[in-house]
C-alpha positions in Angstrom: 13.4 -8.1 27.1 10.7 -6.5 29.2 12.6 -3.6 30.3 13.5 -2.8 26.5 9.8 -3.2 25.4 8.9 -0.5 28.1 11.5 1.7 26.9 10.3 1.5 23.4 6.8 2.1 24.5 7.9 5.5 26.3 10.2 6.4 23.5 7.2 5.9 20.7 5.2 9.0 22.2 8.2 11.2 22.0 9.1 10.3 18.5 5.5 10.7 17.4 4.7 14.2 18.8 5.6 16.1 15.4 5.0 13.1 13.2 1.6 12.0 14.3 1.9 8.9 12.5 0.0 6.8 15.5 -3.9 6.4 16.0 -3.2 4.2 19.1 -0.3 2.7 20.9 0.9 0.7 24.0 1.9 2.6 27.0 4.5 1.6 29.6 1.5 0.0 31.9 -0.4 -1.6 28.6 2.5 -3.2 27.3 2.6 -5.5 30.4 -0.1 -7.7 29.5 1.8 -8.0 25.8 4.8 -9.3 28.1 3.1 -11.7 30.0 2.1 -13.3 26.6 5.8 -13.4 25.4 6.8 -15.2 28.7 4.9 -18.2 27.5 6.5 -18.0 24.1 10.2 -18.4 23.5 10.7 -15.4 21.2 14.4 -16.0 20.2 13.3 -19.0 18.0 10.3 -17.0 16.4 11.3 -15.4 13.2 10.1 -12.0 14.2 11.9 -12.5 17.6 10.2 -9.9 19.6 10.4 -7.1 16.9 8.1 -4.2 16.9 5.5 -3.7 14.1 2.5 -1.1 13.3 -0.5 -1.7 11.2 -3.0 0.7 9.5 -5.7 1.8 11.4 -8.3 -0.4 9.0 -7.2 -3.4 10.2 -9.1 -5.2 12.7 -7.6 -5.7 16.1 -9.1 -6.5 19.5 -7.4 -3.9 21.9 -7.6 -0.8 19.9 -10.0 0.7 17.8 -10.4 0.6 14.3 -11.6 3.7 13.3 -10.5 4.0 9.7 -9.7 7.6 10.5 -13.2 8.2 10.2 -15.8 9.9 12.9 -18.3 7.5 12.0 -16.1 4.6 13.4 -14.3 6.6 16.3 -15.3 4.2 18.7 -15.5 1.0 17.2 -13.4 -2.0 18.6 -13.7 -5.2 16.5 -14.6 -8.4 18.2 -12.0 -10.0 16.4 -8.3 -10.0 14.8 -7.4 -9.8 11.3 -5.6 -12.9 9.7 -2.5 -11.1 9.1 -2.1 -9.2 12.7 -2.5 -12.8 14.6 0.1 -14.2 12.1 2.4 -11.7 13.0 2.1 -12.2 17.0 2.4 -15.8 16.8 5.7 -15.3 15.1 6.8 -13.3 17.8 6.0 -10.0 16.4 4.8 -7.0 18.8 2.2 -4.7 17.4 2.9 -1.3 19.2 0.1 0.5 17.7 -2.0 1.7 14.7 -1.4 4.0 12.5 -2.9 7.2 10.6 -4.4 7.0 7.0 -6.9 9.1 4.9 -10.6 8.4 6.0 -11.5 5.0 4.7 -8.5 5.0 2.6 -9.6 7.4 0.0 -6.8 10.2 -0.1 -3.3 11.1 -0.7 -2.2 12.9 2.1 -3.0 11.0 5.4 -5.3 13.7 6.7 -8.5 13.4 8.5 -11.0 14.9 10.6 -10.5 12.4 14.0 -6.7 11.9 14.0 -5.2 15.1 12.0 -2.3 15.4 9.3 0.7 13.4 9.6 3.7 14.9 8.4 7.5 14.3 8.3 10.5 16.4 8.6 12.5 16.1 5.5 14.5 18.9 5.0 15.5 21.4 8.0 12.9 19.9 10.0 10.1 21.4 8.0 7.1 19.1 7.9 6.2 17.5 4.5 3.6 15.2 3.0 3.8 11.5 3.8 1.7 10.8 0.9 -1.3 8.0 1.4 -3.2 6.7 2.1 -1.0 4.6 4.2 1.1 7.2 5.2 1.2 6.9 8.8 2.8 3.1 8.2 5.7 5.0 6.2 6.1 7.6 8.9 6.3 5.2 11.7 9.0 3.4 9.8 10.8 6.4 8.7 10.8 7.3 12.4 12.2 4.4 13.6 9.2 3.7 15.7 8.8 -0.1 14.2 10.8 -2.4 12.5 8.1 -3.0 9.5 4.7 -1.8 9.0 1.3 -3.2 7.1 -1.0 -0.8 5.3 -3.6 -1.3 2.2 -2.6 -0.7 -1.1 -5.4 -0.1 -3.5 -3.7 2.4 -6.1 -0.3 3.0 -4.6 -1.1 3.7 -0.9 1.7 1.8 0.5 4.4 2.2 -2.1 4.0 6.1 -2.6 4.3 7.1 1.1 7.0 4.7 1.2 8.7 6.6 -1.8 8.2 9.9 -0.3 10.0 9.4 2.8 12.5 7.1 1.9 11.8 3.8 2.7 10.8 0.6 0.8 7.0 -0.1 -0.1 6.3 -3.7 -1.4 2.8 -4.7 -3.0 2.7 -8.2 -3.8 0.4 -10.0 -6.2 -3.1 -10.0 -5.8 -4.3 -12.5 -3.4 -1.2 -13.3 -1.7 -1.9 -12.0 1.7 -5.1 -12.2 3.4 -7.2 -9.3 3.6 -9.8 -11.0 6.6 -10.1 -8.4 9.1 -9.2 -5.5 6.7 -12.1 -3.1 6.1 -12.5 -2.8 2.2 -12.7 0.2 -0.1 -12.2 -1.3 -3.6 -12.1 -5.1 -3.4 -10.7 -5.8 -6.9 -7.9 -3.8 -6.3 -6.9 -3.8 -2.1 -4.0 -5.6 -1.5 -2.4 -5.8 1.8 1.3 -4.0 1.5 4.7 -3.9 3.8 6.6 -1.0 4.5 10.5 -1.3 6.0 13.9 0.3 5.8 15.2 -2.5 3.5 14.0 -5.2 1.5 15.2 -7.7 3.8 12.9 -6.8 6.5 10.1 -7.2 3.6 11.5 -10.4 2.6 11.2 -11.4 6.3 7.5 -10.1 7.0 6.1 -11.3 3.5 7.7 -14.9 4.1 5.3 -14.9 7.2 1.9 -13.3 5.8 2.1 -15.2 2.6 -0.2 -18.2 2.9 -3.5 -19.2 2.4 -6.4 -18.2 4.4 -9.7 -20.0 4.3 -11.7 -17.1 5.9 -10.7 -14.9 2.7 -12.2 -15.4 -0.4 -9.8 -13.8 -2.4 -6.6 -15.2 -0.9 -5.0 -17.8 -3.1 -5.2 -21.3 -2.1 -2.4 -23.8 -1.4 -3.0 -25.4 -4.8 -3.0 -22.5 -6.6 0.3 -20.9 -5.1 2.0 -24.6 -6.0 0.7 -23.8 -9.5 1.8 -20.7 -10.0 5.2 -21.4 -8.5 5.6 -24.2 -10.9 4.3 -21.7 -13.9 7.0 -19.3 -13.0 9.6 -21.9 -12.7 9.1 -23.3 -15.9 9.4 -20.0 -17.9 12.8 -18.7 -16.2 15.7 -18.1 -18.5 19.1 -18.6 -16.8 21.5 -18.6 -19.7 20.0 -15.3 -20.8 20.6 -11.7 -19.2 17.6 -10.3 -17.3 16.0 -7.8 -19.5 14.5 -4.6 -17.9 11.6 -2.8 -19.5 11.2 0.9 -19.7 7.7 2.7 -20.7 9.3 5.6 -22.8 5.7 6.7 -23.3 5.4 7.0 -19.4 7.6 10.0 -19.9 4.6 12.9 -19.5 4.9 16.5 -19.4 4.3 16.7 -15.8 7.1 14.8 -14.8 9.4 16.7 -12.5 12.9 17.3 -14.3 14.8 15.8 -11.1 13.0 12.8 -11.3 13.5 12.2 -15.0 16.8 12.2 -14.3 17.1 10.1 -11.5 15.1 7.6 -13.5 17.9 7.7 -16.1 20.2 7.5 -13.6 18.9 4.4 -12.7 18.8 2.8 -15.8 22.3 3.9 -16.5 23.1 1.8 -13.4 21.2 -1.4 -14.8 23.3 -0.8 -18.0 26.0 -1.0 -15.9 25.6 -4.4 -14.2 25.0 -6.0 -17.5 21.0 -5.9 -17.2 19.6 -5.4 -21.0 17.6 -2.7 -21.3 14.6 -2.5 -23.6 12.0 0.0 -24.4 8.3 -0.5 -24.3 5.1 1.3 -24.6 2.2 0.8 -22.7 -0.6 3.1 -24.1 -3.5 1.9 -22.4 -1.6 2.3 -19.0 -2.0 6.1 -19.6 -5.4 6.1 -18.8 -4.7 3.7 -15.8 -5.9 6.6 -13.5 -9.2 7.6 -15.0 -9.9 4.2 -14.9 -8.8 3.4 -11.4 -11.0 6.5 -10.3 -13.9 5.1 -11.9 -14.1 1.6 -10.8 -12.5 2.3 -7.1 -14.7 5.2 -6.5 -18.2 2.7 -7.5 -16.9 -0.1 -5.5 -16.2 2.3 -2.4 -19.6 3.3 -2.8 -21.0 -0.1 -2.6 -18.4 -0.8 0.6 -19.4 2.0 2.8 -23.3 1.6 1.9 -23.4 -0.8 5.1 -23.0 2.3 7.3 -26.4 3.7 7.3 -28.0 2.4 10.2 -28.3 2.8 14.0 -25.5 0.9 14.8 -23.0 3.4 12.9 -23.2 7.1 14.1 -25.0 6.5 17.2 -23.6 9.8 18.6 -25.2 11.9 16.1 -28.6 10.2 17.2 -28.1 10.8 20.8 -28.0 14.6 20.6 -31.0 14.3 18.6 -29.4 16.1 15.3 -31.9 15.4 12.3 -28.8 15.0 10.1 -28.2 11.7 8.8 -25.2 10.3 10.3 -23.0 9.6 6.9 -23.7 13.5 6.1 -22.7 14.3 9.8 -19.6 12.1 10.0 -18.1 11.3 6.8 -15.5 13.8 5.5 -15.5 15.8 2.2 -13.2 13.3 0.2 -15.3 10.4 1.0 -18.6 12.1 0.1 -16.8 13.2 -3.2 -15.6 9.6 -4.0 -19.2 8.3 -2.9 -21.2 10.7 -5.4 -18.5 9.9 -8.3 -19.1 6.2 -7.6 -22.8 6.2 -7.6 -22.8 8.5 -11.2 -20.5 5.8 -12.8 -22.7 3.0 -11.7 -26.2 4.7 -12.3 -25.3 5.8 -16.1 -26.5 2.6 -17.9 -25.1 -1.1 -18.5 -24.3 -1.2 -21.7 -23.1 2.6 -22.5 -21.9 3.3 -19.0 -18.8 4.4 -17.6 -18.2 1.5 -15.6 -18.7 -1.0 -18.3 -16.1 1.1 -20.1 -13.6 1.8 -17.5 -13.7 -2.3 -16.8 -12.7 -2.9 -20.5 -10.1 -0.7 -20.3 -8.8 -2.3 -17.1 -8.5 -5.5 -19.5 -6.8 -3.8 -21.9 -4.3 -2.6 -19.4 -3.9 -6.2 -17.8 -3.5 -7.3 -21.5 -0.9 -5.0 -22.6 1.3 -5.5 -19.4 1.0 -9.2 -19.8 2.0 -9.0 -23.3 5.2 -7.2 -22.2 6.6 -10.2 -19.9 8.7 -13.5 -20.5 6.4 -15.3 -18.2 3.0 -16.0 -19.7 0.1 -14.9 -18.4 -2.3 -17.6 -16.5 -4.8 -16.3 -19.3 -4.1 -18.7 -21.9 -5.3 -16.1 -24.6 -2.6 -13.2 -23.4 0.2 -12.5 -25.4 3.8 -12.7 -23.9 7.2 -11.0 -24.5 10.8 -11.2 -23.4 10.7 -8.3 -20.6 11.5 -10.0 -16.8 10.7 -6.4 -14.9 9.4 -3.0 -15.9 11.3 0.2 -14.3 9.7 3.4 -13.7 9.7 6.5 -11.2 7.4 5.7 -7.9 6.0 9.5 -8.6 6.1 12.2 -11.3 7.0 14.5 -8.1 8.5 14.4 -5.0 7.0 15.2 -1.4 5.6 18.7 -0.8 5.6 20.8 2.1 2.5 20.5 4.2 0.0 23.1 2.5 1.3 23.1 -0.6 -1.2 22.7 -3.6 0.1 21.9 -7.0 -2.2 21.5 -10.3 -1.4 17.8 -10.8 -1.9 16.6 -7.2 -4.4 14.3 -8.2 -1.7 12.6 -10.5 0.5 11.7 -7.1 -0.2 8.0 -7.9 -0.2 7.6 -11.8 2.7 5.5 -12.0 1.6 3.2 -9.4 -1.9 2.4 -10.1 -1.0 0.4 -13.4 0.4 -2.4 -11.0 -3.0 -2.6 -9.4 -5.3 -2.9 -12.1 -3.6 -5.7 -13.4 -2.9 -7.4 -9.9 1.0 -7.5 -10.4 3.4 -7.3 -7.3 5.4 -3.8 -7.4 8.0 -2.4 -5.1 9.0 0.7 -4.5 12.8 1.1 -3.4 14.9 4.5 -2.2 17.2 6.1 -5.2 19.1 8.9 -3.9 17.7 12.3 -3.6 16.2 15.2 -5.5 15.5 19.0 -4.8 18.3 19.1 -2.3 17.1 16.2 0.0 14.2 14.9 -0.7 13.6 11.1 -1.2 13.5 9.5 -5.0 11.4 6.4 -5.2 11.9 3.9 -8.0 9.2 1.6 -9.2 9.8 -2.2 -10.0 7.2 -4.4 -11.4 6.8 -8.1 -12.0 4.6 -10.6 -13.9 1.6 -11.6 -11.9 3.2 -14.6 -9.0 6.5 -13.5 -9.9 6.8 -11.9 -6.3 10.1 -13.7 -4.8 11.9 -13.1 -7.9 11.0 -9.1 -7.4 12.2 -9.1 -4.4 15.9 -10.8 -5.1 16.0 -8.4 -7.9 15.3 -5.2 -5.5 17.8 -6.5 -3.4 20.7 -5.7 -5.7 19.9 -2.0 -5.5 18.4 -1.8 -1.6 
């Protein structure tokens, strides 16, 4: 096993040359310390059994820097490990490296001034965008560098990159996986997500990471997990066909014609497999991207306020610069989002943008709860007869590096509503469009029904 690990470490550098998915990784020399640790374990009896994994660069590790793709943290090494990193190691996983991302997870292209652009050859070795902000995670899986990768999903950041490169991206229900040790962007929406080549790999990793963690106040307790499981099982109907909801009003004018055609093809596949199809309307969800932008940017402005003292940006101060470290080291996208977030918080408590966005967010959650057969834990929310919702993962497939489209900001619009409502969502590959670009289909389930969603997804991937 030791020889195989050394060979894999050598191959990682070669595979990542064109992709640039990794910010830090084990070399043939540094992996020796990991091998020594494995000698004391019988990895054959552990679930991951020596499988290679990567984690996003905003997840704390002791060995490598946790830079969040930002120059202000370029040399920061955490004194502790994230709970999920420790869990993966304890179960026989080997963290081979950390993956590139948009700065502080704010972006959709996985491009930053510290580590550069992550790209992936999809058609004739031409470099294509991998989405963001967990694009490095998706690229490392697609390039066969690792078995699975762990990222953060705030508004589609795991599922969009997975869809762009033809992988499976899973965002569980809010609070399922501990976020202790993950640098926050928007606390009310941040969710740890998993990217892999198939659903079985997702199930394996998710089964290990989905547990209570007293270090994370947002992580579900064991008691609450049992309550949710019992609630979901109580409302399962075994003698009726599975009902699939299709939000017809999500077919907006910006949707690519081939994406729409593949969506209809998947619906036909569902019908041929005796699933019942039902058209639904989700009008408030169409405002999801605007609501997300208002709330996430405001929370981001609050979270990034901590990077404003002598601890951070010391290089700027040592060089005698008069510029504030935030101005010197934050990228343009981060600065823009912080300004917009501060504005939304400063326009009044009763009539402000932020308050209105919170009201709309609750409306999105309520209308989605009203679709599902399993009632919401919110006692006063309505319920329906839908088991799963099916949509495309994006409006348009990946574009070549450097291509600008007028609707680039809409790339996450299909994925954001699941984050606003805290629902489990998965993107699975479904054929190709435009002569070789991967197509992704999104499946959404009721809160807490994660295992049923994964089981359903296995029918198609």
